[in-house]
C-alpha positions as CSV (number, residue, x, y, z in Angstrom):
1,M,-69.2,124.2,-2.3
2,P,-68.7,125.5,1.2
3,Y,-70.4,126.7,4.3
4,G,-69.4,130.4,4.7
5,F,-69.0,132.5,7.8
6,F,-70.7,135.5,6.3
7,S,-73.3,136.1,3.6
8,V,-72.4,138.0,0.5
9,L,-75.7,137.6,-1.2
10,Y,-76.9,139.2,-4.4
11,P,-80.7,139.3,-5.0
12,C,-80.5,138.3,-8.6
13,L,-78.9,134.9,-8.0
14,E,-81.6,132.3,-8.2
15,V,-79.1,129.5,-8.3
16,F,-77.5,130.9,-5.2
17,T,-80.6,129.9,-3.1
18,Y,-80.0,126.2,-3.5
19,L,-76.2,126.5,-3.0
20,C,-76.7,128.5,0.2
21,M,-79.1,125.9,1.6
22,Q,-77.5,122.7,0.5
23,K,-73.9,123.5,0.1
24,K,-73.8,126.8,1.9
25,C,-71.7,128.8,-0.4
26,Y,-72.0,132.4,0.8
27,Q,-69.3,133.9,-1.2
28,T,-69.8,134.5,-4.9
29,Y,-66.5,133.0,-6.0
30,K,-65.1,131.4,-9.2
31,Y,-68.0,130.1,-11.2
32,K,-70.0,132.9,-12.8
33,M,-73.3,131.1,-12.3
34,F,-73.3,133.2,-9.1
35,H,-73.4,136.7,-10.1
36,M,-69.6,134.1,-6.7
37,K,-42.3,141.6,-2.4
38,K,-43.0,143.7,0.5
39,C,-43.7,141.7,3.7
40,I,-45.3,143.0,6.8
41,V,-45.3,141.9,10.4
42,F,-48.4,139.6,10.9
43,P,-48.7,138.3,14.5
44,L,-51.1,135.5,15.4
45,V,-52.3,134.0,18.7
46,V,-50.5,130.7,19.4
47,A,-51.3,128.5,22.4
48,G,-52.5,131.5,24.5
49,M,-49.6,133.8,23.5
50,V,-49.3,136.4,20.9
51,A,-46.4,135.4,18.6
52,T,-45.0,137.8,16.0
53,T,-43.6,136.7,12.7
54,G,-42.4,138.5,9.6
55,C,-40.0,138.3,6.7
56,N,-36.4,139.1,6.9
57,E,-35.8,140.4,3.4
58,K,-37.0,143.9,4.1
59,P,-37.7,145.8,7.3
60,A,-41.4,145.8,8.0
61,K,-43.3,149.0,8.5
62,E,-44.7,149.7,11.9
63,P,-48.2,148.3,11.8
64,V,-51.1,150.5,12.5
65,K,-52.3,149.8,16.0
66,T,-56.0,148.9,16.5
67,V,-57.5,149.0,20.0
68,A,-58.6,145.6,21.1
69,I,-61.8,146.8,22.8
70,D,-62.7,150.4,22.0
71,V,-65.1,151.7,24.5
72,A,-66.2,154.3,22.0
73,N,-67.8,151.4,20.0
74,M,-69.9,150.5,23.0
75,D,-73.1,151.9,24.4
76,T,-72.6,151.7,28.1
77,T,-75.9,153.5,28.8
78,V,-77.4,150.1,28.1
79,A,-76.8,147.2,30.5
80,P,-75.3,144.0,29.0
81,G,-78.2,142.1,30.5
82,T,-80.7,144.4,28.8
83,D,-79.4,144.1,25.2
84,F,-75.9,142.8,24.9
85,Y,-75.6,143.6,21.2
86,Q,-76.5,147.3,21.8
87,Y,-74.2,147.4,24.8
88,A,-71.2,146.0,22.8
89,C,-71.8,147.6,19.5
90,G,-74.1,150.6,20.0
91,G,-71.4,153.2,19.8
92,W,-70.1,151.8,16.5
93,I,-73.6,151.7,15.1
94,A,-74.2,155.3,16.0
95,N,-70.8,156.4,14.6
96,N,-71.2,154.6,11.3
97,P,-74.5,155.6,9.7
98,L,-75.3,153.9,6.4
99,K,-73.8,155.5,3.3
100,P,-76.2,155.7,0.3
101,E,-74.4,152.9,-1.5
102,F,-74.9,150.3,1.2
103,A,-78.0,148.3,2.3
104,R,-76.0,146.8,5.2
105,F,-72.7,147.9,6.6
106,G,-70.9,146.3,9.5
107,T,-67.4,145.9,10.9
108,F,-66.6,143.1,8.5
109,D,-67.9,145.3,5.6
110,Q,-65.4,147.9,6.7
111,L,-62.6,145.4,6.4
112,R,-63.8,144.5,2.9
113,E,-63.8,148.2,2.1
114,D,-60.2,148.5,3.3
115,N,-59.3,145.5,1.2
116,Q,-60.8,147.0,-1.8
117,E,-58.7,150.1,-1.4
118,Q,-55.6,147.9,-1.2
119,L,-56.6,146.0,-4.3
120,R,-57.4,149.2,-6.2
121,A,-53.9,150.4,-5.6
122,L,-52.4,147.1,-6.7
123,I,-54.6,147.0,-9.9
124,E,-54.2,150.6,-10.9
125,E,-50.4,150.0,-11.0
126,L,-51.2,147.5,-13.8
127,S,-53.2,149.9,-16.0
128,H,-50.3,150.6,-18.3
129,A,-49.1,147.0,-18.8
130,V,-48.8,146.0,-22.4
131,E,-49.2,142.7,-24.2
132,G,-46.1,140.5,-24.0
133,E,-44.7,142.3,-21.0
134,N,-46.7,140.7,-18.2
135,E,-49.7,139.0,-19.7
136,I,-51.6,138.5,-16.4
137,A,-51.0,142.1,-15.4
138,R,-52.3,143.2,-18.9
139,K,-55.4,141.2,-18.5
140,I,-56.2,142.5,-15.0
141,G,-55.4,146.1,-16.0
142,T,-57.4,146.0,-19.3
143,L,-60.5,144.5,-17.8
144,Y,-60.4,147.0,-14.9
145,A,-59.9,149.9,-17.3
146,M,-62.8,148.8,-19.5
147,G,-65.1,148.8,-16.5
148,L,-64.2,152.4,-15.8
149,D,-64.6,153.6,-19.4
150,S,-68.1,155.1,-19.1
151,V,-67.8,156.9,-22.4
152,Q,-67.2,153.7,-24.4
153,L,-69.8,151.8,-22.4
154,N,-72.5,154.4,-23.2
155,E,-71.5,154.6,-26.9
156,D,-71.8,150.8,-27.1
157,G,-75.3,150.8,-25.6
158,F,-76.7,147.3,-26.0
159,N,-74.7,146.5,-29.1
160,P,-72.6,144.0,-27.2
161,V,-75.7,141.7,-26.8
162,K,-77.4,142.4,-30.1
163,D,-76.1,139.2,-31.8
164,Q,-77.0,137.1,-28.8
165,L,-80.5,138.5,-28.8
166,A,-80.8,137.9,-32.5
167,S,-79.8,134.3,-32.1
168,I,-82.5,133.8,-29.5
169,H,-85.1,135.3,-31.8
170,K,-84.3,132.6,-34.4
171,I,-85.5,129.7,-32.2
172,A,-88.1,127.7,-34.1
173,T,-87.7,124.1,-32.9
174,K,-86.9,122.1,-29.8
175,A,-83.4,121.6,-31.1
176,D,-82.9,125.3,-31.5
177,L,-84.2,125.9,-27.9
178,T,-81.9,123.3,-26.5
179,R,-78.8,124.7,-28.2
180,K,-79.6,128.2,-26.9
181,V,-80.2,127.0,-23.4
182,A,-76.9,125.2,-23.5
183,A,-75.2,128.3,-24.9
184,L,-76.5,130.5,-22.1
185,H,-75.5,127.9,-19.5
186,K,-72.0,127.8,-20.9
187,E,-71.9,131.6,-20.4
188,G,-73.0,131.3,-16.7
189,I,-76.6,132.3,-17.3
190,F,-79.1,129.7,-16.0
191,P,-82.7,129.9,-17.4
192,F,-84.9,126.9,-16.4
193,F,-82.3,125.0,-14.4
194,A,-78.5,125.1,-13.6
195,L,-75.8,122.6,-14.2
196,Y,-72.8,122.3,-12.0
197,V,-69.9,119.8,-11.5
198,D,-69.0,118.9,-8.0
199,A,-68.1,116.0,-5.7
200,D,-70.6,113.1,-5.8
201,E,-72.0,113.3,-2.3
202,K,-72.0,109.6,-1.9
203,N,-68.7,109.0,-3.6
204,S,-66.8,112.1,-2.6
205,L,-63.6,111.3,-4.3
206,M,-65.2,111.6,-7.7
207,N,-66.9,114.6,-9.5
208,I,-70.4,114.2,-11.0
209,V,-72.6,116.4,-13.1
210,Q,-75.4,118.0,-10.9
211,L,-78.6,119.8,-11.9
212,Y,-80.2,122.4,-9.7
213,Q,-83.5,124.2,-9.8
214,S,-83.1,127.7,-11.2
215,G,-84.6,130.2,-13.6
216,I,-86.3,132.8,-11.4
217,G,-84.9,136.3,-11.4
218,M,-86.1,137.5,-8.0
219,G,-84.0,134.9,-6.2
220,D,-86.6,133.0,-4.1
221,R,-89.9,131.4,-5.0
222,D,-91.8,133.3,-2.2
223,Y,-91.5,136.5,-4.2
224,Y,-93.8,134.9,-6.8
225,L,-96.2,133.0,-4.5
226,H,-96.9,135.3,-1.6
227,E,-99.8,137.8,-1.9
228,D,-98.9,140.3,0.9
229,E,-98.6,144.0,-0.1
230,G,-94.8,144.1,0.4
231,T,-94.4,141.2,-2.0
232,K,-96.8,142.7,-4.5
233,T,-94.8,145.9,-4.4
234,I,-91.7,144.0,-5.3
235,Q,-93.6,142.1,-8.1
236,R,-94.7,145.4,-9.6
237,A,-91.2,146.8,-9.6
238,Y,-89.9,143.6,-11.2
239,R,-92.4,143.9,-14.0
240,E,-91.3,147.5,-14.5
241,F,-87.7,146.3,-14.6
242,I,-88.5,143.7,-17.3
243,H,-90.4,146.2,-19.3
244,Q,-87.6,148.7,-19.1
245,L,-84.9,146.3,-20.3
246,F,-86.9,145.4,-23.4
247,T,-87.8,149.0,-24.3
248,Q,-84.1,149.9,-24.0
249,T,-83.4,147.3,-26.7
250,G,-85.8,149.0,-29.1
251,C,-89.0,147.0,-28.4
252,S,-92.3,148.8,-28.6
253,P,-94.4,149.2,-25.4
254,E,-96.6,146.4,-26.6
255,Q,-93.7,144.1,-27.3
256,A,-92.2,144.9,-24.0
257,E,-95.5,144.2,-22.2
258,A,-95.8,140.8,-24.0
259,A,-92.3,140.0,-22.7
260,V,-93.3,141.0,-19.2
261,E,-96.3,138.6,-19.3
262,A,-94.2,135.8,-20.7
263,V,-91.4,136.1,-18.1
264,M,-93.8,136.3,-15.2
265,K,-95.8,133.4,-16.5
266,I,-92.7,131.2,-16.8
267,E,-91.0,132.3,-13.6
268,T,-94.2,131.9,-11.6
269,G,-94.6,128.4,-13.0
270,I,-91.0,127.6,-12.0
271,A,-91.6,129.0,-8.5
272,E,-94.6,126.7,-8.1
273,I,-92.5,123.6,-8.8
274,S,-89.4,124.7,-6.9
275,F,-88.4,123.3,-3.5
276,S,-88.8,125.6,-0.5
277,R,-85.8,127.0,1.4
278,E,-86.5,124.4,4.1
279,E,-86.7,121.5,1.7
280,L,-83.4,122.6,0.1
281,R,-81.7,121.9,3.5
282,D,-82.6,118.2,3.4
283,S,-79.3,116.6,2.0
284,Q,-80.8,113.2,1.4
285,K,-83.9,114.5,-0.4
286,N,-81.6,116.6,-2.6
287,Y,-79.4,113.7,-3.7
288,N,-80.9,111.9,-6.7
289,K,-78.2,110.1,-8.7
290,V,-79.8,108.5,-11.8
291,P,-78.6,107.0,-15.1
292,V,-78.7,109.7,-17.8
293,G,-81.0,107.6,-19.9
294,E,-83.6,107.4,-17.1
295,F,-83.4,111.2,-16.5
296,K,-83.8,111.9,-20.2
297,A,-86.9,109.7,-20.3
298,Q,-88.7,111.5,-17.5
299,S,-87.7,115.0,-18.4
300,E,-88.2,115.6,-22.1
301,F,-88.5,119.4,-22.2
302,L,-85.2,119.6,-24.0
303,D,-83.3,117.4,-26.5
304,W,-80.9,116.1,-23.9
305,D,-78.5,114.5,-26.4
306,I,-78.0,117.9,-28.0
307,Y,-77.8,119.7,-24.7
308,F,-75.1,117.4,-23.3
309,E,-73.2,117.5,-26.5
310,E,-73.2,121.3,-26.5
311,M,-72.0,121.2,-22.9
312,G,-69.2,118.8,-23.8
313,L,-70.7,116.1,-21.6
314,S,-71.8,113.5,-24.2
315,D,-69.9,110.7,-22.4
316,I,-71.5,111.0,-19.0
317,T,-73.6,107.9,-17.9
318,E,-75.1,109.3,-14.7
319,L,-75.9,112.6,-13.0
320,D,-77.3,113.9,-9.7
321,A,-80.7,115.6,-10.5
322,K,-80.9,117.5,-7.2
323,Q,-84.6,118.4,-6.9
324,Y,-85.8,115.4,-8.9
325,T,-89.5,116.3,-9.2
326,F,-88.6,119.8,-10.4
327,Y,-87.6,118.5,-13.8
328,E,-90.8,116.7,-14.4
329,G,-92.5,119.9,-13.4
330,L,-90.5,121.8,-16.0
331,H,-91.5,119.2,-18.6
332,N,-95.1,119.9,-17.9
333,L,-94.6,123.7,-17.8
334,L,-92.8,123.9,-21.1
335,K,-95.6,122.0,-22.9
336,T,-97.9,124.9,-22.2
337,L,-95.5,127.6,-23.6
338,S,-95.1,129.0,-27.0
339,Y,-91.7,129.5,-28.5
340,E,-92.4,133.2,-28.5
341,E,-92.9,133.1,-24.7
342,Q,-89.7,131.1,-24.2
343,K,-87.7,133.5,-26.5
344,N,-88.8,136.4,-24.4
345,Y,-87.9,134.6,-21.2
346,L,-84.4,133.7,-22.5
347,S,-83.9,137.2,-23.8
348,F,-84.7,138.6,-20.4
349,H,-82.3,136.4,-18.6
350,L,-79.6,137.4,-21.1
351,L,-80.3,141.1,-20.6
352,R,-80.6,140.8,-16.8
353,N,-77.2,139.2,-16.5
354,A,-75.5,141.5,-19.1
355,A,-77.1,144.7,-17.7
356,P,-74.4,145.6,-15.2
357,Y,-71.8,145.5,-18.0
358,L,-73.6,147.6,-20.6
359,S,-74.5,151.3,-20.8
360,D,-75.7,153.4,-17.9
361,E,-79.3,153.0,-18.7
362,F,-79.0,149.3,-18.3
363,V,-76.8,149.5,-15.2
364,N,-79.3,152.0,-13.6
365,A,-82.3,149.8,-14.4
366,H,-80.6,146.8,-12.8
367,F,-79.7,148.9,-9.7
368,E,-83.2,150.4,-9.4
369,F,-84.7,146.9,-8.9
370,Y,-82.0,144.8,-7.3
371,G,-80.3,147.6,-5.4
372,R,-83.0,150.1,-4.4
373,T,-86.3,148.0,-4.4
374,M,-84.9,144.8,-3.1
375,S,-82.2,146.0,-0.7
376,G,-83.0,149.7,0.0
377,R,-79.7,151.1,-1.3
378,E,-79.9,154.7,-2.3
379,E,-76.9,154.9,-4.7
380,Q,-74.8,152.7,-6.9
381,Q,-71.4,151.7,-5.8
382,P,-68.8,153.9,-7.4
383,R,-67.7,152.6,-10.8
384,W,-64.2,151.6,-9.6
385,K,-65.7,149.2,-7.0
386,R,-67.9,147.6,-9.5
387,S,-65.0,147.2,-11.9
388,L,-62.8,145.8,-9.2
389,N,-65.5,143.2,-8.4
390,T,-65.6,142.1,-12.0
391,V,-61.8,141.7,-12.0
392,N,-62.0,139.7,-8.8
393,E,-64.6,137.4,-10.3
394,A,-62.8,136.9,-13.6
395,L,-59.2,136.6,-12.3
396,G,-59.6,135.9,-8.6
397,E,-56.5,133.9,-7.9
398,A,-54.3,136.1,-10.1
399,V,-55.4,139.1,-8.1
400,G,-55.0,137.0,-4.9
401,Q,-51.4,136.1,-5.7
402,M,-50.6,139.8,-5.9
403,Y,-52.5,140.5,-2.7
404,V,-50.7,137.9,-0.6
405,A,-47.3,138.9,-1.9
406,K,-47.8,142.3,-0.5
407,Y,-50.0,141.8,2.5
408,F,-49.7,138.3,3.9
409,P,-46.3,136.6,4.7
410,A,-46.2,132.8,4.1
411,S,-44.9,132.2,7.7
412,S,-48.3,133.2,9.0
413,K,-49.8,130.0,7.7
414,E,-47.9,128.0,10.3
415,K,-49.0,130.2,13.2
416,M,-52.6,130.0,12.2
417,L,-52.4,126.2,11.9
418,T,-51.3,126.1,15.5
419,L,-54.3,128.1,16.6
420,V,-56.6,125.8,14.5
421,N,-55.0,122.8,16.3
422,N,-55.9,124.4,19.7
423,L,-59.5,124.7,18.6
424,Q,-59.6,121.1,17.3
425,E,-58.4,119.9,20.7
426,A,-61.1,121.9,22.4
427,L,-63.8,120.5,20.1
428,S,-62.5,117.0,20.7
429,E,-62.8,117.6,24.5
430,R,-66.4,118.9,24.1
431,I,-67.4,115.9,22.0
432,D,-66.0,113.6,24.7
433,G,-68.0,115.5,27.3
434,L,-71.4,115.3,25.6
435,D,-73.9,113.7,27.9
436,W,-76.5,113.1,25.1
437,M,-74.2,111.2,22.7
438,S,-73.2,107.6,22.8
439,D,-69.6,106.4,22.8
440,E,-70.2,104.8,19.4
441,T,-71.2,108.0,17.7
442,K,-68.6,110.0,19.6
443,E,-65.9,107.7,18.1
444,K,-67.1,108.5,14.6
445,A,-67.3,112.2,15.4
446,Q,-63.7,112.2,16.6
447,E,-62.6,110.4,13.4
448,K,-64.2,113.1,11.3
449,L,-62.7,115.9,13.4
450,N,-59.2,114.4,13.2
451,T,-59.4,114.2,9.4
452,F,-60.3,117.9,8.8
453,I,-58.3,119.4,5.9
454,V,-57.1,122.9,7.0
455,K,-56.4,125.6,4.4
456,I,-54.9,128.9,5.5
457,G,-54.2,132.1,3.7
458,Y,-53.8,131.1,0.0
459,P,-53.4,128.0,-2.2
460,D,-50.1,126.2,-2.5
461,K,-50.6,126.1,-6.3
462,W,-52.0,129.1,-8.2
463,R,-54.5,128.8,-11.0
464,D,-53.4,129.3,-14.6
465,Y,-55.3,132.0,-16.5
466,S,-53.3,131.8,-19.7
467,G,-56.4,130.5,-21.6
468,L,-58.6,133.4,-20.7
469,Q,-58.7,136.0,-23.4
470,I,-59.2,139.6,-22.4
471,K,-59.6,141.8,-25.5
472,N,-60.4,145.4,-26.3
473,D,-63.8,144.7,-28.0
474,S,-66.4,145.3,-25.2
475,Y,-66.7,145.0,-21.4
476,W,-69.6,142.4,-21.8
477,A,-67.6,140.4,-24.3
478,N,-64.8,140.0,-21.8
479,V,-67.2,139.1,-19.0
480,R,-68.9,136.6,-21.3
481,R,-65.5,135.0,-22.2
482,S,-64.6,134.9,-18.5
483,N,-67.9,133.1,-17.8
484,I,-67.2,130.6,-20.5
485,F,-63.7,130.1,-19.2
486,E,-65.0,129.4,-15.7
487,M,-67.6,127.0,-16.9
488,E,-65.2,125.1,-19.1
489,Y,-62.8,124.9,-16.1
490,M,-65.6,123.3,-14.1
491,L,-67.0,121.1,-16.8
492,K,-63.7,119.4,-17.5
493,D,-63.9,117.9,-14.0
494,A,-66.9,115.8,-14.8
495,G,-66.3,112.2,-14.1
496,K,-62.8,112.9,-12.8
497,P,-61.3,112.7,-9.3
498,V,-62.0,115.6,-6.9
499,D,-59.1,118.0,-6.6
500,R,-58.9,118.4,-2.8
501,D,-56.2,121.1,-3.2
502,R,-58.6,123.5,-4.9
503,W,-59.7,126.6,-3.1
504,Y,-63.3,127.8,-3.2
505,M,-62.5,131.4,-2.1
506,S,-59.8,133.7,-3.2
507,P,-57.2,134.9,-0.7
508,Q,-58.5,138.5,-0.8
509,T,-62.0,137.3,0.4
510,V,-63.1,138.4,3.9
511,N,-64.8,135.2,4.8
512,A,-64.2,131.6,5.8
513,Y,-65.8,128.3,4.9
514,Y,-66.4,124.6,5.6
515,N,-66.9,122.2,2.7
516,P,-68.6,119.0,3.7
517,T,-67.6,116.8,0.7
518,T,-63.9,117.4,1.2
519,N,-64.2,117.8,5.0
520,E,-62.1,121.0,4.9
521,I,-62.0,124.3,6.7
522,C,-60.5,127.4,4.9
523,F,-59.5,130.8,6.2
524,P,-58.4,133.2,3.4
525,A,-55.6,135.7,4.1
526,A,-58.0,138.7,4.1
527,I,-59.9,137.6,7.2
528,L,-56.8,137.4,9.3
529,Q,-56.9,141.1,10.2
530,P,-58.6,143.3,12.9
531,P,-61.3,142.9,14.1
532,F,-61.0,139.1,13.4
533,F,-57.4,138.9,14.4
534,N,-55.8,141.8,16.1
535,P,-52.1,141.8,16.9
536,E,-52.6,144.5,19.5
537,A,-55.3,142.5,21.3
538,D,-55.1,140.3,24.3
539,D,-55.7,136.6,23.9
540,A,-59.3,136.7,25.2
541,V,-60.4,139.1,22.5
542,N,-58.7,137.2,19.7
543,Y,-60.2,133.9,20.9
544,G,-63.6,135.7,20.9
545,A,-63.0,136.8,17.4
546,I,-60.8,134.7,15.1
547,G,-61.1,131.8,17.5
548,V,-64.9,131.8,17.2
549,V,-64.6,132.0,13.3
550,I,-62.4,128.8,13.4
551,G,-64.8,127.1,15.8
552,H,-67.8,128.1,13.7
553,E,-66.4,126.5,10.6
554,M,-65.4,123.3,12.5
555,T,-68.9,123.1,14.0
556,H,-70.4,123.2,10.5
557,G,-69.0,119.7,10.1
558,F,-71.5,118.7,12.8
559,D,-74.5,120.9,12.2
560,D,-77.9,119.7,10.9
561,Q,-76.5,119.3,7.4
562,G,-72.7,118.7,8.0
563,R,-73.4,115.9,10.4
564,N,-74.8,113.9,7.5
565,Y,-71.4,113.6,5.9
566,D,-68.7,111.3,7.2
567,K,-64.9,111.8,7.6
568,D,-64.4,111.2,3.9
569,G,-67.1,113.7,2.9
570,N,-69.7,111.1,1.9
571,L,-73.4,111.6,2.5
572,T,-74.0,108.6,4.9
573,D,-75.6,108.0,8.2
574,W,-72.9,107.4,10.8
575,W,-75.1,108.1,13.8
576,T,-76.9,105.7,16.0
577,E,-80.7,106.1,15.7
578,E,-81.0,107.2,19.3
579,D,-78.2,109.9,19.0
580,A,-79.8,111.2,15.8
581,I,-83.1,111.6,17.7
582,R,-81.4,113.4,20.6
583,F,-79.6,115.7,18.2
584,T,-82.8,116.6,16.4
585,Q,-84.6,117.3,19.7
586,R,-81.9,119.8,20.7
587,A,-81.9,121.3,17.3
588,D,-85.6,121.8,17.3
589,I,-85.3,123.8,20.6
590,L,-82.8,126.1,18.8
591,V,-85.2,126.4,15.8
592,K,-88.0,127.5,18.2
593,Q,-85.8,130.1,19.9
594,Y,-85.0,131.8,16.6
595,D,-88.5,131.4,15.2
596,D,-89.7,133.5,18.1
597,I,-87.5,136.4,17.1
598,I,-89.2,139.4,15.4
599,V,-86.8,140.9,12.9
600,L,-89.1,143.8,11.7
601,D,-92.7,144.7,12.4
602,T,-94.5,141.4,12.5
603,V,-91.9,139.4,10.4
604,H,-90.2,136.5,12.3
605,A,-86.8,135.0,11.8
606,N,-86.8,131.5,10.2
607,G,-85.2,129.2,12.7
608,R,-85.3,126.2,10.5
609,F,-83.8,127.9,7.5
610,T,-80.9,129.4,9.6
611,L,-80.4,126.3,11.8
612,G,-77.0,125.3,10.5
613,E,-75.5,128.8,11.0
614,N,-77.1,129.1,14.4
615,I,-75.6,125.8,15.5
616,A,-72.2,126.9,14.1
617,D,-72.4,130.3,15.9
618,Q,-73.1,128.6,19.2
619,G,-70.6,125.9,18.7
620,G,-67.9,128.4,17.7
621,L,-68.4,130.3,20.9
622,L,-68.3,127.2,23.1
623,V,-65.3,125.6,21.4
624,S,-63.3,128.8,21.3
625,Y,-64.1,129.6,24.9
626,Q,-62.9,126.2,26.0
627,A,-59.7,126.6,23.9
628,Y,-59.0,129.9,25.5
629,K,-59.5,128.4,29.0
630,N,-57.1,125.5,28.0
631,A,-54.5,128.1,27.0
632,L,-54.7,129.7,30.5
633,K,-54.1,126.4,32.4
634,G,-51.1,126.8,34.7
635,K,-51.0,130.6,34.4
636,E,-52.2,133.4,36.6
637,K,-55.6,134.7,36.0
638,P,-55.4,137.6,33.6
639,A,-55.7,141.1,35.1
640,L,-58.5,143.5,34.3
641,I,-57.9,145.4,31.1
642,D,-59.9,148.7,30.7
643,G,-62.0,147.5,33.6
644,F,-63.1,144.3,31.8
645,T,-62.4,140.7,32.9
646,D,-61.0,138.3,30.3
647,D,-64.3,136.5,30.0
648,Q,-66.1,139.8,29.3
649,R,-63.5,140.7,26.7
650,F,-64.0,137.3,25.1
651,Y,-67.6,138.0,24.5
652,L,-67.0,141.6,23.6
653,G,-64.5,140.5,21.0
654,Y,-67.2,138.3,19.5
655,A,-69.9,140.9,19.5
656,T,-67.6,143.4,17.8
657,L,-67.7,141.3,14.6
658,W,-71.4,141.9,14.2
659,G,-71.9,145.7,14.8
660,Q,-73.8,146.8,11.7
661,N,-76.5,149.2,10.3
662,I,-79.0,147.7,7.9
663,R,-82.0,149.0,6.0
664,P,-85.5,147.6,6.6
665,E,-85.7,146.3,3.0
666,E,-82.4,144.4,3.5
667,I,-83.7,142.9,6.7
668,L,-86.7,141.5,4.9
669,R,-84.7,140.3,1.9
670,L,-82.0,138.6,4.0
671,T,-84.6,137.0,6.2
672,K,-86.0,135.4,3.1
673,I,-82.8,134.3,1.3
674,D,-79.9,134.3,3.8
675,P,-79.2,131.2,5.9
676,H,-77.4,133.3,8.5
677,S,-79.3,135.1,11.2
678,L,-79.1,138.9,11.2
679,G,-76.1,140.4,13.0
680,K,-78.0,141.4,16.2
681,W,-79.2,137.9,16.7
682,R,-75.9,136.3,15.9
683,V,-75.0,138.0,19.2
684,N,-78.0,138.1,21.4
685,A,-79.6,134.8,20.5
686,A,-76.4,132.9,20.4
687,V,-75.0,133.9,23.8
688,R,-78.3,133.4,25.7
689,N,-77.8,129.6,25.8
690,I,-74.2,129.9,27.3
691,E,-73.8,129.8,31.0
692,S,-70.3,131.5,31.0
693,F,-71.9,134.5,29.3
694,Y,-74.3,135.0,32.2
695,Q,-71.5,134.6,34.7
696,A,-69.2,137.0,32.9
697,F,-71.7,139.9,33.1
698,D,-73.6,138.9,36.2
699,I,-76.9,138.7,34.4
700,T,-79.8,137.9,36.6
701,V,-83.3,136.5,36.1
702,S,-84.9,140.0,36.1
703,E,-83.0,141.1,33.0
704,P,-84.2,140.8,29.4
705,M,-81.2,138.8,28.2
706,W,-81.9,136.1,30.8
707,M,-83.2,132.8,29.6
708,D,-84.3,130.2,32.1
709,P,-81.8,127.3,32.3
710,A,-84.6,124.8,31.6
711,D,-85.2,126.6,28.2
712,R,-81.5,126.7,27.2
713,V,-79.9,124.2,24.8
714,V,-76.3,123.3,24.1
715,I,-75.7,121.0,21.1
716,W,-71.9,120.9,20.8
């Protein structure tokens, strides 16, 4: 799974923590373990010029013009040398107060909102499709409509999960427990641990079964282990949430309280044996390929023969047990638990995952904890948005195929590839110019850069959803079948070659990623719009925006985690010992800079946890700036536009991406679970190391944005 440009983090995703750290998947896509022809003119920057391309079949509508740099989005009462983020984005922040449904809202969230409106219009056109007419359209329309049907959802109550709860209550033996854990895993629910199939990190052409730490509902172990008052408040709310789910299924207060104690006992025990966020970033420590027989012998908390048979994996001979000591810890933990405690724990994880798809009382309970307590949101998203998200998760590429047919011409791929090539050349030049890296390591770095796989817009081959059944029984039943469909899609890859043509984000996703095991960078169609790419903008602004996005993803191939993978995507050390030391020394300086940031009250940023994204932000800026300057060679210096130089517009174009409002609760939550720095610091902390930024705005030693040159660090 990939390194993403943005976070799209949901607090209930305990598995997500590891994937963010180790594989950096920041978009909840495909696999449900992560609760992840009208043509238009679409111009792109090419070699320093704005080229326009479109389709000839039908005349394109006149595109809506978006101002490249809107002074109304700025706060010019603040000097750029005082607070560049406020200077560049203060007007936007003031003019876009948070709506009750949001914990954080920024310029890229606005683009997501616009995309949702487009998708809503597309999907509502399908609401009357009938079986046999257009089966995919019927599936999309049916699932969407079921999510909107509040009357039926409330009539159903918790009936859609009754049979599953009953089967959990029948557990009486280790074999019973094993079968139920496997059944939940097949449905994308991951008590105790999670199973995934992905590329073997030391044999990247082949897929291997991988096991990850999991099983905690608050998303990070610190919520269980810390004793500060803020954490205790969240713990109390979590206990209330657990209690409420059980009473809503008909349990007595005493039964519900027993369930609360069981869940907290088990999840606290899991938190105590889980790797920390920082440990999860150590690629070598998290690679533990072992024979299946050896793993079974040291982790006997389940009947593994039954488990792998139920998962359809009886034939595997080896697996990658990511956090190896975690499973021994689970073995010791489960020895102390009664079956009654484990049944309550499994029941809770079923209810927690099903709650958003049940009646309003379950939906509201889920929101009160995960939305209000954890993130500070004041209101639920409207039902149509929630239903649309479900459709996107279940039938992502089917929806994406509709999206690109209407909003993204195929010819834009080629234009974007040219821009990517410009950025690759600039990164190549920067690698050659590094004064801290030896020629030997530079040669390997160039090899890796030259073998990047580039994916633009949408897949060349669309996924087949004919095997997914969407019926008129219940909303949760359809979500459950979709989860199983996704898991089976993934499980069939075990022991088979990696499909390097597969996409890990849908085309309608406003994001981008780098995947280390395939050495690929991907830019879905939806991100190729203002403010990321603006056909009305000058080249400086576009290089500061989409150019930095491209450079960011490229730099991920060489950040503190990406640098551990070679040109073929294998986890191997291709650095000289001296160069590795010099890299680490520079990275540690960047860690210290971000550690010193106070995000709220006395809470500091976590520079080690966010290191990979911080390296990529800085690298993206440096690489794109160089690519822009390369594009200007042999041309006259650009004239002032709106009173700004081209260098100023480059940095303003970048800062525009990060204007946002955010609630205090969300600041604290994201600081704990998000490997990206907060928006303000993706601007202010990133630019302070870059000399051309100081020159662009004439920033002097007396201003707060100034950093002494001796304290600055440039890695790539």
